C-alpha positions as a Markdown table, in Angstrom:
| # | Residue | x | y | z |
|---|---|---|---|---|
| 1 | Met | -112.1 | -17.8 | 94.5 |
| 2 | Asn | -110.6 | -14.3 | 94.4 |
| 3 | Val | -111.3 | -11.7 | 91.8 |
| 4 | Trp | -108.2 | -12.5 | 89.7 |
| 5 | Met | -108.8 | -16.2 | 89.6 |
| 6 | Gln | -112.4 | -15.6 | 88.8 |
| 7 | Arg | -111.5 | -13.2 | 85.9 |
| 8 | Ala | -109.1 | -15.8 | 84.4 |
| 9 | Val | -111.6 | -18.6 | 84.8 |
| 10 | Asp | -114.4 | -16.5 | 83.3 |
| 11 | His | -112.2 | -15.6 | 80.4 |
| 12 | Leu | -111.1 | -19.2 | 79.7 |
| 13 | Ser | -114.4 | -21.0 | 80.3 |
| 14 | Pro | -116.1 | -20.3 | 77.0 |
| 15 | Arg | -113.1 | -21.9 | 75.2 |
| 16 | Ile | -112.3 | -24.9 | 77.5 |
| 17 | Gly | -115.2 | -25.2 | 79.9 |
| 18 | Arg | -115.5 | -24.0 | 83.5 |
| 19 | Met | -114.0 | -27.0 | 85.3 |
| 20 | Thr | -111.0 | -27.3 | 82.9 |
| 21 | Ala | -110.5 | -23.5 | 83.3 |
| 22 | Ile | -110.5 | -23.8 | 87.1 |
| 23 | Asn | -108.1 | -26.6 | 87.1 |
| 24 | Ala | -105.8 | -24.8 | 84.6 |
| 25 | Val | -105.6 | -21.7 | 86.8 |
| 26 | Arg | -105.1 | -23.7 | 89.9 |
| 27 | Leu | -102.2 | -25.6 | 88.3 |
| 28 | Ala | -100.7 | -22.4 | 86.9 |
| 29 | Ala | -100.9 | -20.9 | 90.4 |
| 30 | Ser | -99.2 | -23.9 | 92.0 |
| 31 | Lys | -96.4 | -23.7 | 89.5 |
| 32 | Ile | -95.6 | -20.2 | 90.8 |
| 33 | Gly | -96.1 | -21.1 | 94.4 |
| 34 | Val | -99.2 | -19.0 | 95.0 |
| 35 | Ser | -102.5 | -20.1 | 96.3 |
| 36 | Pro | -105.2 | -19.5 | 93.7 |
| 37 | Asp | -107.1 | -17.5 | 96.3 |
| 38 | Ala | -104.1 | -15.2 | 96.8 |
| 39 | Leu | -103.6 | -14.3 | 93.1 |
| 40 | Thr | -102.9 | -10.6 | 92.4 |
| 41 | Arg | -102.8 | -8.5 | 89.2 |
| 42 | Asp | -99.0 | -8.8 | 89.3 |
| 43 | Asp | -99.3 | -12.6 | 89.0 |
| 44 | Met | -101.4 | -12.5 | 85.9 |
| 45 | Pro | -98.6 | -12.5 | 83.3 |
| 46 | Glu | -97.0 | -15.6 | 84.8 |
| 47 | Ile | -100.4 | -17.3 | 85.3 |
| 48 | Ala | -101.1 | -16.5 | 81.6 |
| 49 | Arg | -97.8 | -18.1 | 80.5 |
| 50 | Asn | -98.4 | -21.2 | 82.5 |
| 51 | Val | -102.0 | -21.5 | 81.4 |
| 52 | Ser | -100.9 | -21.0 | 77.8 |
| 53 | Thr | -98.8 | -24.2 | 78.0 |
| 54 | Ile | -101.9 | -26.1 | 79.1 |
| 55 | Leu | -104.1 | -24.5 | 76.4 |
| 56 | Arg | -101.9 | -25.5 | 73.5 |
| 57 | Val | -103.2 | -29.1 | 74.0 |
| 58 | Phe | -106.8 | -28.0 | 73.7 |
| 59 | Leu | -106.7 | -25.0 | 71.4 |
| 60 | Gly | -103.4 | -25.0 | 69.5 |
| 61 | Ser | -100.5 | -22.6 | 69.7 |
| 62 | Glu | -102.1 | -19.6 | 68.1 |
| 63 | Ala | -105.3 | -19.5 | 70.2 |
| 64 | Ala | -103.3 | -20.3 | 73.3 |
| 65 | Ala | -100.9 | -17.3 | 72.6 |
| 66 | Gln | -103.9 | -15.0 | 72.0 |
| 67 | Leu | -105.5 | -16.0 | 75.4 |
| 68 | Glu | -102.2 | -15.7 | 77.1 |
| 69 | Ala | -101.9 | -12.1 | 75.9 |
| 70 | Glu | -105.5 | -11.3 | 76.9 |
| 71 | Ile | -105.1 | -12.7 | 80.5 |
| 72 | Ala | -101.7 | -11.0 | 80.9 |
| 73 | Ala | -103.2 | -7.7 | 80.0 |
| 74 | Phe | -106.0 | -7.8 | 82.6 |
| 75 | Lys | -106.4 | -4.5 | 84.3 |
| 76 | Gly | -108.4 | -3.4 | 87.3 |
| 77 | Glu | -108.5 | -3.2 | 91.0 |
| 78 | Glu | -108.2 | -6.1 | 93.5 |
């Protein structure tokens, strides 16, 4: 698991559980045609949008939108 996938999973895990977070990020990555282990900072806004769609089922629209904004705003080095 690369640093960007790990950050997304760590951020989501308290809300939806670790396994669900891993699966959500993997599914979001597959939707954009990127291996989860190859995610970059530039992929995070699109990953966040795709994960948000999944999160609406678990958390509702408002919480999903908040987490989408937080993940999309990740900063840092690879």
